[in-house]
GUNU-219055 format. One line per 3 residues: number of its first residue (from 1); their letters; for each residue y, z, x of C-alpha. Coordinates in nm, 3 decimals, always signed. Example, Ala and Ser with C-alpha at 12.3 -4.5 7.8 and 13.67 -1.06 7.14 Angstrom:
% residues 2
1	AS	-0.450/+0.780/+1.230 | -0.106/+0.714/+1.367
This chain:
% residues 251
1	MLK	+1.029/+2.228/-0.471 | +0.854/+1.903/-0.363 | +0.578/+1.864/-0.655
4	ALI	+0.448/+1.461/-0.692 | +0.393/+1.163/-0.488 | +0.448/+0.834/-0.657
7	FDV	+0.284/+0.533/-0.528 | +0.348/+0.141/-0.549 | -0.023/-0.001/-0.546
10	DGT	+0.034/-0.423/-0.410 | +0.176/-0.429/-0.015 | +0.202/+0.001/+0.008
13	LAD	-0.145/+0.088/-0.053 | -0.324/-0.228/+0.061 | -0.198/-0.542/+0.189
16	TER	-0.368/-0.717/-0.180 | -0.166/-1.038/-0.140 | -0.240/-1.151/+0.131
19	DGH	-0.589/-1.006/+0.204 | -0.701/-1.019/-0.157 | -0.466/-1.246/-0.423
22	RVA	-0.431/-1.518/-0.194 | -0.763/-1.522/-0.088 | -0.918/-1.543/-0.444
25	FNL	-0.655/-1.765/-0.469 | -0.829/-2.038/-0.243 | -1.136/-1.949/-0.313
28	AFQ	-1.105/-2.023/-0.676 | -0.950/-2.377/-0.567 | -1.244/-2.434/-0.326
31	EAD	-1.482/-2.348/-0.637 | -1.336/-2.608/-0.878 | -1.305/-2.895/-0.601
34	LNW	-0.899/-2.854/-0.577 | -0.772/-3.009/-0.210 | -0.507/-2.701/-0.223
37	DWN	-0.476/-2.412/+0.066 | -0.259/-2.174/+0.041 | -0.189/-2.063/+0.387
40	PEL	+0.026/-1.691/+0.426 | +0.368/-1.886/+0.512 | +0.318/-2.090/+0.173
43	YGE	+0.205/-1.784/-0.030 | +0.478/-1.585/+0.026 | +0.685/-1.852/-0.101
46	LLT	+0.510/-1.886/-0.388 | +0.554/-1.525/-0.447 | +0.875/-1.607/-0.572
49	VTG	+0.758/-1.737/-0.862 | +0.620/-1.454/-1.102 | +0.248/-1.413/-1.255
52	GKE	-0.076/-1.609/-1.119 | -0.072/-1.920/-1.403 | +0.274/-1.996/-1.354
55	RMR	+0.220/-1.966/-0.951 | +0.011/-2.252/-0.975 | +0.154/-2.424/-1.211
58	FYA	+0.519/-2.449/-1.031 | +0.238/-2.555/-0.689 | +0.088/-2.847/-0.903
61	EQY	+0.451/-2.933/-0.965 | +0.544/-2.964/-0.627 | +0.225/-3.108/-0.453
64	DQA	-0.016/-3.242/-0.698 | +0.150/-3.461/-0.982 | -0.238/-3.616/-1.065
67	FIS	-0.320/-3.270/-1.157 | -0.024/-3.120/-1.329 | -0.009/-3.478/-1.527
70	QAD	-0.397/-3.407/-1.683 | -0.429/-3.383/-2.078 | -0.612/-3.072/-2.055
73	VDE	-0.419/-2.900/-1.748 | -0.290/-2.535/-1.966 | -0.706/-2.517/-2.008
76	LIT	-0.762/-2.569/-1.621 | -0.490/-2.337/-1.524 | -0.613/-2.064/-1.763
79	NLH	-0.962/-2.095/-1.596 | -0.880/-2.133/-1.232 | -0.708/-1.827/-1.307
82	ASK	-1.024/-1.649/-1.442 | -1.204/-1.766/-1.172 | -0.958/-1.616/-0.902
85	TRH	-0.927/-1.280/-1.097 | -1.356/-1.283/-1.028 | -1.324/-1.368/-0.679
88	YVN	-1.040/-1.121/-0.634 | -1.307/-0.822/-0.797 | -1.559/-0.951/-0.561
91	LLS	-1.362/-0.906/-0.284 | -1.293/-0.580/-0.335 | -1.624/-0.470/-0.403
94	EGR	-1.772/-0.590/-0.080 | -1.470/-0.385/+0.072 | -1.291/-0.690/+0.219
97	IPL	-0.904/-0.551/+0.120 | -0.895/-0.246/+0.312 | -0.624/+0.052/+0.259
100	RPG	-0.328/+0.024/+0.516 | -0.291/+0.240/+0.791 | -0.242/+0.619/+0.764
103	VKR	-0.303/+0.572/+0.337 | -0.658/+0.751/+0.273 | -0.539/+1.011/+0.533
106	LLK	-0.193/+1.079/+0.384 | -0.351/+1.085/+0.056 | -0.582/+1.384/+0.171
109	EAV	-0.306/+1.549/+0.334 | -0.111/+1.569/-0.035 | -0.388/+1.660/-0.211
112	DAG	-0.490/+1.932/+0.043 | -0.119/+2.026/-0.006 | -0.144/+2.085/-0.385
115	LTL	+0.072/+1.784/-0.436 | +0.026/+1.583/-0.762 | -0.057/+1.230/-0.668
118	AIA	+0.063/+0.925/-0.942 | +0.102/+0.578/-0.964 | +0.329/+0.321/-1.075
121	TTT	+0.257/-0.044/-1.045 | +0.291/-0.393/-1.222 | -0.031/-0.496/-1.110
124	TPQ	-0.356/-0.442/-1.377 | -0.510/-0.134/-1.465 | -0.847/-0.326/-1.408
127	NVS	-0.692/-0.420/-1.039 | -0.585/-0.027/-0.958 | -0.896/+0.076/-1.045
130	ALL	-1.127/-0.197/-0.835 | -0.907/-0.099/-0.515 | -0.907/+0.284/-0.533
133	EST	-1.301/+0.247/-0.596 | -1.379/+0.037/-0.385 | -1.182/+0.177/-0.110
136	LGK	-1.135/+0.573/-0.191 | -1.459/+0.595/-0.397 | -1.613/+0.602/-0.764
139	DSK	-1.414/+0.908/-0.895 | -1.094/+0.833/-0.691 | -0.863/+0.795/-0.981
142	NCF	-0.939/+1.139/-1.124 | -0.746/+1.202/-0.799 | -0.399/+1.099/-0.973
145	ASI	-0.208/+1.279/-1.253 | -0.066/+0.947/-1.387 | -0.121/+0.606/-1.318
148	GAG	+0.086/+0.369/-1.461 | +0.028/+0.027/-1.424 | +0.058/-0.365/-1.618
151	DIV	+0.199/-0.368/-1.932 | +0.196/-0.027/-2.047 | +0.595/-0.094/-2.003
154	PAK	+0.754/-0.369/-2.161 | +1.001/-0.407/-1.861 | +0.875/-0.433/-1.528
157	KPA	+1.033/-0.398/-1.193 | +1.291/-0.407/-1.059 | +1.350/-0.201/-1.396
160	ADI	+1.308/+0.162/-1.374 | +1.022/+0.161/-1.687 | +0.695/+0.183/-1.523
163	YLH	+0.837/+0.498/-1.292 | +1.013/+0.665/-1.612 | +0.683/+0.651/-1.799
166	VLK	+0.512/+0.799/-1.528 | +0.768/+1.081/-1.473 | +0.726/+1.166/-1.827
169	ELE	+0.351/+1.135/-1.817 | +0.388/+1.435/-1.483 | +0.630/+1.629/-1.709
172	LQA	+0.843/+1.671/-1.405 | +1.212/+1.534/-1.329 | +1.266/+1.254/-1.059
175	SEC	+1.420/+1.564/-0.789 | +1.092/+1.712/-0.810 | +0.903/+1.396/-0.655
178	LAF	+0.883/+1.084/-0.383 | +0.824/+0.719/-0.416 | +0.667/+0.503/-0.194
181	EDS	+0.717/+0.140/-0.202 | +0.708/-0.187/+0.010 | +0.938/-0.462/-0.158
184	ENG	+1.291/-0.462/-0.301 | +1.237/-0.482/-0.635 | +1.024/-0.181/-0.614
187	VRA	+1.296/+0.011/-0.422 | +1.541/-0.099/-0.726 | +1.273/+0.019/-0.968
190	SLG	+1.234/+0.358/-0.783 | +1.570/+0.433/-0.729 | +1.663/+0.311/-1.079
193	AQL	+1.484/+0.638/-1.180 | +1.666/+0.852/-0.947 | +1.391/+0.869/-0.740
196	ATI	+1.426/+0.925/-0.340 | +1.215/+0.656/-0.186 | +0.992/+0.574/+0.126
199	VTI	+0.944/+0.219/+0.224 | +0.627/+0.085/+0.448 | +0.746/-0.301/+0.486
202	NSY	+0.452/-0.605/+0.500 | +0.492/-0.936/+0.664 | +0.583/-1.071/+0.295
205	TEN	+0.931/-0.821/+0.261 | +1.035/-0.690/+0.594 | +1.335/-0.917/+0.539
208	HDF	+1.359/-0.716/+0.196 | +1.737/-0.550/+0.106 | +1.633/-0.156/+0.132
211	EGA	+1.915/-0.024/+0.113 | +1.935/+0.330/-0.055 | +1.590/+0.456/+0.078
214	ELV	+1.523/+0.720/+0.260 | +1.299/+0.636/+0.514 | +1.170/+0.260/+0.575
217	LNQ	+0.875/+0.187/+0.835 | +0.661/-0.071/+0.946 | +0.316/+0.167/+0.811
220	FGE	+0.269/+0.486/+0.747 | +0.061/+0.497/+1.093 | -0.162/+0.714/+1.252
223	ADL	-0.150/+0.934/+1.585 | -0.357/+0.654/+1.779 | -0.145/+0.382/+1.573
226	PAK	+0.227/+0.459/+1.599 | +0.438/+0.421/+1.283 | +0.804/+0.186/+1.393
229	VLA	+1.083/+0.341/+1.233 | +1.317/+0.056/+1.109 | +1.595/+0.255/+0.897
232	GTM	+1.628/+0.669/+0.862 | +1.456/+0.983/+1.073 | +1.095/+1.067/+1.144
235	QKN	+1.023/+1.357/+1.430 | +0.596/+1.219/+1.446 | +0.537/+0.901/+1.559
238	YLD	+0.355/+0.835/+1.216 | +0.414/+0.968/+0.838 | +0.234/+1.295/+0.713
241	IDG	+0.314/+1.538/+0.460 | +0.516/+1.801/+0.713 | +0.728/+1.466/+0.774
244	IQT	+0.739/+1.399/+0.390 | +0.820/+1.786/+0.358 | +1.071/+1.756/+0.596
247	LYN	+1.274/+1.440/+0.482 | +1.243/+1.634/+0.107 | +1.397/+1.946/+0.248
250	EL	+1.696/+1.715/+0.388 | +1.798/+1.517/+0.060
């Protein structure tokens, strides 16, 4: 029996990388009078470097030797990252990072159907809280029985640790849950925890390998905004709880 849905956050619930983190980095650069501009294509390449401070260091090493050669470069990067975080939270509070199509509807349908909701993500708990509050309301965190986030486990995705942590908190077996992801590393993590997985790609992950996923979509969709099925089958032109239950029953 299907009992719980476990969601990734960045790229799955909201397009936080393109519309959030990238924009916040650029605002921090402007504030510091740096002539750096991370357009969507460049940022996609920089995402191969894990960590915001590491990403800025890598960029400076490649494109701004004058900056990276400064004696206090470590302090400069730390301050830039703090500025970026402040701008990211501000973007969320201003409602400038919306949920992806179909997300709000699907979460409501799940609650109405009596399913448990949970989150398994590598982003920080603070970022999760800020996103949920800005898009779903102040008390929306209470809708999630478990929020596994950040450094709560030693190994991040593609390791399965965060999903195993959430399953333990929920006191459920992997066979009683479905996971929702957007990236290859995310799918490797969910499958590593033996979770059947549904994928919604985004522009940064459209070329990733999603082998093993039960269903791959471009988005959850709405009745008037159809989802495109990239792998697997779906009866309607958007994902709803009935479709999820059908998929689960066919596993």
